[in-house]
Legacy VTK file of the C-alpha trace (Angstrom):
# vtk DataFile Version 3.0
C-alpha trace
ASCII
DATASET POLYDATA
POINTS 404 float
-87.522 79.859 41.178
-87.357 79.514 37.395
-85.247 76.675 36.038
-82.385 77.930 33.798
-82.979 77.406 30.071
-79.963 75.176 29.586
-81.004 72.961 32.498
-84.519 72.620 31.093
-83.069 71.787 27.684
-80.758 69.164 29.179
-83.226 67.494 31.570
-85.762 66.829 28.820
-83.433 64.141 27.499
-84.113 62.122 30.678
-87.905 62.369 30.659
-89.810 59.087 30.724
-87.082 56.900 32.252
-88.277 54.688 35.108
-87.295 55.274 38.727
-85.560 51.896 38.970
-83.361 52.682 35.965
-82.149 55.721 37.907
-81.620 53.537 40.968
-79.513 50.910 39.220
-77.518 53.722 37.572
-76.770 55.111 41.025
-75.516 51.699 42.160
-73.400 51.461 39.010
-71.963 54.929 39.709
-70.814 53.907 43.180
-69.428 50.625 41.884
-67.488 52.149 38.983
-66.153 55.009 41.109
-64.522 52.323 43.192
-62.875 50.436 40.349
-60.194 53.133 40.287
-57.321 50.675 40.099
-58.014 49.328 36.594
-56.517 52.268 34.607
-53.365 52.040 36.739
-52.832 48.269 36.628
-50.257 48.368 33.809
-48.248 50.970 35.753
-48.711 49.088 39.057
-47.555 45.775 37.601
-44.434 47.185 35.936
-43.423 49.945 38.366
-44.496 48.472 41.716
-44.173 44.707 41.211
-41.339 44.828 38.679
-43.106 42.779 35.995
-42.022 43.105 32.383
-44.455 44.521 29.819
-45.067 40.986 28.574
-45.810 39.696 32.088
-48.061 42.686 32.684
-49.932 41.880 29.476
-50.417 38.262 30.598
-51.802 39.301 34.005
-54.260 41.664 32.330
-55.072 38.940 29.806
-56.128 36.784 32.777
-58.381 39.604 33.985
-60.047 39.603 30.575
-60.391 35.807 30.662
-62.224 35.999 33.978
-64.428 38.789 32.638
-65.358 36.694 29.614
-66.474 33.804 31.818
-68.248 36.035 34.334
-70.193 38.080 31.781
-71.464 34.968 30.038
-72.539 33.298 33.282
-73.947 36.588 34.593
-76.199 36.945 31.545
-77.391 33.358 31.791
-78.075 33.617 35.537
-80.057 36.837 34.997
-82.586 34.827 32.987
-82.683 32.045 35.600
-82.460 33.566 39.105
-83.076 37.265 38.413
-80.868 40.275 37.782
-81.052 41.610 41.370
-79.410 38.488 42.798
-76.756 38.476 40.078
-75.867 42.117 40.796
-75.696 41.392 44.545
-73.471 38.338 43.990
-71.207 40.396 41.742
-70.746 43.141 44.332
-70.048 40.696 47.196
-67.482 38.768 45.150
-65.863 41.967 43.859
-65.448 43.403 47.351
-63.587 40.325 48.574
-61.499 39.741 45.449
-60.338 43.347 44.941
-59.216 43.553 48.558
-57.342 40.248 48.321
-55.228 41.488 45.379
-53.155 43.226 48.073
-51.739 39.873 49.138
-50.724 38.577 45.696
-47.368 39.714 44.331
-46.258 36.467 42.662
-46.788 36.497 38.895
-48.591 33.140 38.702
-50.763 33.570 41.793
-51.749 37.105 40.801
-52.649 35.938 37.296
-54.943 33.281 38.756
-56.525 35.700 41.214
-57.199 38.248 38.473
-59.377 35.653 36.748
-61.453 35.299 39.931
-61.647 39.080 40.464
-62.821 39.759 36.919
-65.300 36.870 37.063
-67.268 38.529 39.858
-66.819 42.085 38.615
-68.101 41.362 35.095
-71.332 39.661 36.216
-72.863 43.025 37.085
-73.038 44.512 33.585
-75.264 41.995 31.729
-77.651 41.888 34.686
-77.941 45.688 34.864
-78.342 46.215 31.117
-80.846 43.365 30.822
-82.946 44.834 33.624
-82.971 48.301 32.060
-83.838 46.798 28.682
-86.931 45.209 30.234
-87.963 48.223 32.324
-87.693 50.778 29.525
-88.989 48.820 26.529
-88.195 49.729 22.933
-89.233 53.378 23.220
-86.715 54.444 25.884
-84.251 51.547 25.777
-81.316 53.380 24.179
-81.620 56.330 26.571
-81.861 53.915 29.506
-78.622 52.255 28.399
-77.097 55.691 27.924
-78.021 56.655 31.486
-76.220 53.536 32.710
-73.199 54.541 30.657
-73.358 58.079 32.031
-73.172 56.597 35.520
-70.214 54.457 34.452
-68.406 57.427 32.908
-69.077 59.678 35.880
-67.596 56.909 38.013
-64.625 56.792 35.659
-64.305 60.568 36.039
-64.334 60.368 39.846
-62.434 57.125 40.466
-59.179 57.610 38.530
-58.775 61.174 39.831
-58.912 59.906 43.413
-56.978 56.754 42.523
-54.207 58.649 40.764
-53.816 60.997 43.707
-53.727 58.116 46.201
-51.247 56.101 44.128
-48.984 59.119 43.705
-49.120 60.307 47.327
-49.581 57.271 49.599
-49.209 54.168 47.431
-51.287 51.629 45.536
-52.542 49.616 48.514
-55.294 52.120 49.217
-56.666 51.722 45.705
-57.483 48.068 46.366
-58.902 48.847 49.822
-61.174 51.588 48.479
-62.253 49.328 45.618
-63.516 46.840 48.196
-65.215 49.527 50.313
-67.114 51.008 47.370
-68.341 47.543 46.337
-69.777 47.132 49.838
-71.369 50.599 49.661
-72.876 49.736 46.272
-74.249 46.477 47.719
-75.887 48.368 50.580
-77.415 50.841 48.122
-78.649 47.991 45.921
-80.426 46.385 48.871
-81.850 49.708 50.072
-83.449 50.852 46.829
-83.917 47.754 44.662
-84.701 44.897 47.076
-88.303 44.929 45.801
-86.915 43.482 42.549
-85.476 40.429 44.326
-86.608 37.255 42.588
-87.826 39.086 39.495
-86.454 37.566 36.299
-85.852 39.171 32.945
-89.001 37.530 31.671
-91.919 35.972 33.509
-92.871 34.079 30.342
-92.340 30.353 30.711
-92.391 29.546 26.988
-88.874 28.571 25.951
-89.676 27.935 22.284
-87.989 31.186 21.207
-85.229 31.263 23.818
-82.468 30.462 21.325
-78.823 30.888 22.195
-77.228 34.074 20.845
-74.271 31.960 19.748
-76.542 30.281 17.201
-77.442 33.641 15.670
-74.915 34.139 12.828
-75.862 37.767 12.170
-75.267 38.631 15.817
-71.940 36.781 15.801
-70.673 38.805 12.822
-71.977 41.978 14.480
-70.090 41.184 17.686
-66.929 40.192 15.785
-66.762 43.484 13.891
-67.277 45.376 17.142
-64.605 43.239 18.798
-62.059 44.562 16.285
-62.887 48.099 17.395
-62.831 47.281 21.106
-59.388 45.644 21.036
-57.942 48.930 19.792
-60.131 51.103 22.039
-59.162 49.228 25.224
-55.556 50.274 24.791
-56.817 53.340 26.668
-56.527 51.116 29.758
-53.313 49.281 28.880
-50.820 50.759 26.402
-51.980 54.389 26.656
-51.354 54.914 30.423
-47.886 53.368 30.068
-47.243 55.590 27.030
-48.238 58.630 29.072
-45.814 57.590 31.819
-42.832 56.515 29.681
-42.960 58.861 26.684
-44.952 61.903 27.813
-43.607 61.866 31.397
-46.978 62.008 33.195
-47.247 60.765 36.788
-50.169 58.762 38.199
-52.093 61.881 39.214
-51.929 63.344 35.683
-52.910 60.002 34.158
-55.898 59.971 36.515
-56.831 63.498 35.444
-56.804 62.391 31.801
-59.426 59.752 32.606
-61.390 62.287 34.641
-61.496 64.770 31.762
-62.497 62.005 29.360
-65.264 60.781 31.675
-66.672 64.286 32.227
-66.734 64.958 28.496
-68.736 61.787 27.891
-70.997 62.462 30.883
-71.995 65.894 29.579
-72.536 65.156 25.901
-73.652 61.537 25.654
-77.332 61.859 26.529
-78.106 64.779 24.149
-76.320 63.003 21.287
-78.034 59.682 22.031
-81.394 61.480 22.223
-80.782 62.854 18.711
-79.726 59.425 17.409
-82.840 57.860 18.940
-84.982 60.477 17.202
-83.360 59.944 13.792
-83.098 56.126 14.136
-79.794 56.152 12.222
-78.179 53.542 14.434
-75.777 51.785 12.092
-74.443 54.890 10.362
-73.589 56.437 13.734
-72.168 53.147 15.007
-69.792 53.101 12.034
-68.847 56.780 12.355
-68.076 56.302 16.054
-65.691 53.419 15.325
-63.908 55.400 12.605
-63.440 58.383 14.944
-61.836 56.082 17.523
-59.367 54.919 14.871
-58.503 58.488 13.851
-58.028 59.376 17.536
-55.465 56.594 17.945
-53.658 57.793 14.803
-53.269 61.201 16.464
-50.899 59.742 19.074
-48.447 59.053 16.233
-49.239 61.995 13.931
-48.747 64.920 16.328
-45.197 65.852 17.287
-46.391 67.881 20.275
-47.441 65.416 23.037
-50.016 67.872 24.445
-51.725 68.295 21.070
-51.646 64.518 20.557
-53.316 63.887 23.922
-55.996 66.565 23.348
-56.848 65.269 19.868
-56.840 61.655 21.056
-59.024 62.429 24.065
-61.622 64.390 22.074
-61.910 61.909 19.202
-61.964 58.846 21.458
-64.669 60.424 23.637
-66.862 61.446 20.685
-66.391 58.048 19.046
-67.325 56.280 22.270
-70.403 58.489 22.749
-71.672 57.721 19.256
-70.730 54.035 19.178
-71.059 52.403 22.594
-74.681 53.204 23.644
-76.040 51.740 20.403
-74.514 48.291 20.930
-77.006 46.949 23.527
-79.966 48.396 21.613
-78.962 46.682 18.375
-78.044 43.489 20.213
-81.425 43.302 21.971
-83.236 44.021 18.696
-82.417 40.410 17.770
-83.489 38.892 21.101
-86.794 37.752 22.567
-88.162 38.335 26.092
-86.999 34.810 26.975
-83.321 35.346 26.158
-82.514 39.010 26.753
-80.095 38.116 29.526
-78.255 35.678 27.256
-77.967 38.304 24.518
-76.648 40.877 26.988
-74.269 38.207 28.258
-73.010 37.666 24.697
-72.470 41.407 24.278
-70.668 41.617 27.609
-68.579 38.617 26.614
-67.531 40.446 23.426
-66.223 43.251 25.628
-64.488 40.657 27.800
-62.815 38.962 24.824
-61.582 42.406 23.759
-60.297 42.843 27.300
-58.420 39.541 26.892
-56.904 40.427 23.540
-56.074 44.078 24.252
-53.303 43.484 26.848
-51.482 40.793 24.862
-51.770 42.772 21.608
-50.746 45.982 23.349
-47.760 46.235 25.671
-45.974 43.047 24.482
-46.176 44.317 20.885
-45.060 47.813 21.922
-42.030 46.215 23.572
-40.962 44.928 20.148
-41.983 47.618 17.634
-42.274 50.790 19.724
-45.206 53.106 20.403
-45.051 55.152 17.180
-45.511 52.205 14.812
-47.994 50.561 17.155
-50.425 53.515 17.067
-50.673 53.233 13.276
-51.471 49.518 13.485
-54.004 49.970 16.303
-55.681 52.898 14.521
-56.498 50.815 11.450
-58.625 48.314 13.417
-61.550 50.620 14.367
-61.719 51.946 10.798
-62.026 48.389 9.452
-64.697 47.785 12.107
-66.689 50.860 11.078
-66.673 49.953 7.378
-67.749 46.347 8.061
-70.553 47.427 10.415
-71.903 49.826 7.806
-72.106 47.081 5.187
-73.809 44.546 7.471
-76.695 46.853 8.444
-79.024 45.274 5.830
-78.780 41.861 7.500
-80.549 42.846 10.723
-84.162 41.704 11.137
-85.285 45.261 11.827
-83.546 47.322 9.111
-82.018 50.501 10.492
-79.976 53.035 8.599
LINES 1 405
404 0 1 2 3 4 5 6 7 8 9 10 11 12 13 14 15 16 17 18 19 20 21 22 23 24 25 26 27 28 29 30 31 32 33 34 35 36 37 38 39 40 41 42 43 44 45 46 47 48 49 50 51 52 53 54 55 56 57 58 59 60 61 62 63 64 65 66 67 68 69 70 71 72 73 74 75 76 77 78 79 80 81 82 83 84 85 86 87 88 89 90 91 92 93 94 95 96 97 98 99 100 101 102 103 104 105 106 107 108 109 110 111 112 113 114 115 116 117 118 119 120 121 122 123 124 125 126 127 128 129 130 131 132 133 134 135 136 137 138 139 140 141 142 143 144 145 146 147 148 149 150 151 152 153 154 155 156 157 158 159 160 161 162 163 164 165 166 167 168 169 170 171 172 173 174 175 176 177 178 179 180 181 182 183 184 185 186 187 188 189 190 191 192 193 194 195 196 197 198 199 200 201 202 203 204 205 206 207 208 209 210 211 212 213 214 215 216 217 218 219 220 221 222 223 224 225 226 227 228 229 230 231 232 233 234 235 236 237 238 239 240 241 242 243 244 245 246 247 248 249 250 251 252 253 254 255 256 257 258 259 260 261 262 263 264 265 266 267 268 269 270 271 272 273 274 275 276 277 278 279 280 281 282 283 284 285 286 287 288 289 290 291 292 293 294 295 296 297 298 299 300 301 302 303 304 305 306 307 308 309 310 311 312 313 314 315 316 317 318 319 320 321 322 323 324 325 326 327 328 329 330 331 332 333 334 335 336 337 338 339 340 341 342 343 344 345 346 347 348 349 350 351 352 353 354 355 356 357 358 359 360 361 362 363 364 365 366 367 368 369 370 371 372 373 374 375 376 377 378 379 380 381 382 383 384 385 386 387 388 389 390 391 392 393 394 395 396 397 398 399 400 401 402 403
């Protein structure tokens, strides 16, 4: 049977990727499909537990704090004990900690437990991205990272749709239970298809002379800081935006879940072809900057459009396109400054940037909205990614390997 033309056109973007990159992407897909509760946490905390927006922001701040610690340690451990063991530890800890959230309804205890939950959950990412960076090498690295992101976004498309339906129909408890179950399933899949990588480290080279810390690389620190500005605004998609949909637009949990599903499917379909084109042209920084600017314009749309439906459509499209163009290039550019001896540390630093954004986003989101309102807030949040894009464009000349 002849393969349809479109399918042949699409599958060529995946040619040359290693089998194990596909395997770890499959594990990531199962894991991220399970983390269906995250987009609904702001609604859960305010509507189910009765927390104020400020309390909700603090709880989610604690989640980001745990993620910052976990991503940094996860990257460091990947260099020392191997990425397979770090991923396994992450999945075991996540299964237990997500399930245990069920039993914490006190503000202080839940805040503490969210640190522990995020610590284990965030260890997976630097280990997975470091492994793919080693397996694929420079030639296919960006597409390998993009495949991981496609798995993440497909999981985001599946998880919130199921999670929103469960929360709306039978309650939030099942979200935490299914989170734990999918972590266990992902662990079983990891053992089944990647156990031959057990004990393998990011680099088998014992020379530590060029294993510098990423935190002593000033160019990387500025690069991460400018991206942090963008991410703080982008992550409102998980915090202020769902609450805005519920309070202002009148969407229930199922419809909020469908928004995330549509967004994830859009990214899943278009990311790899766009990344393939970027990899061919090598215009990394220009696209990185454009992606950040599009995210800012997308946030502006929530304030500019009077019709809520038009605002949501414009926001969803621009955020998705901006994410597609911007996000997959971050690990490639980050690793371009690393050596084989410290790839895990550099991926840990990148993951920690995301975690710091996850810390700052809740406390600069809902608590601020509570004081100035959504309309004004969207204008303030929309400026940040545009500043990020302009700064990233101007710093492109400072990278060791100049890229346009």
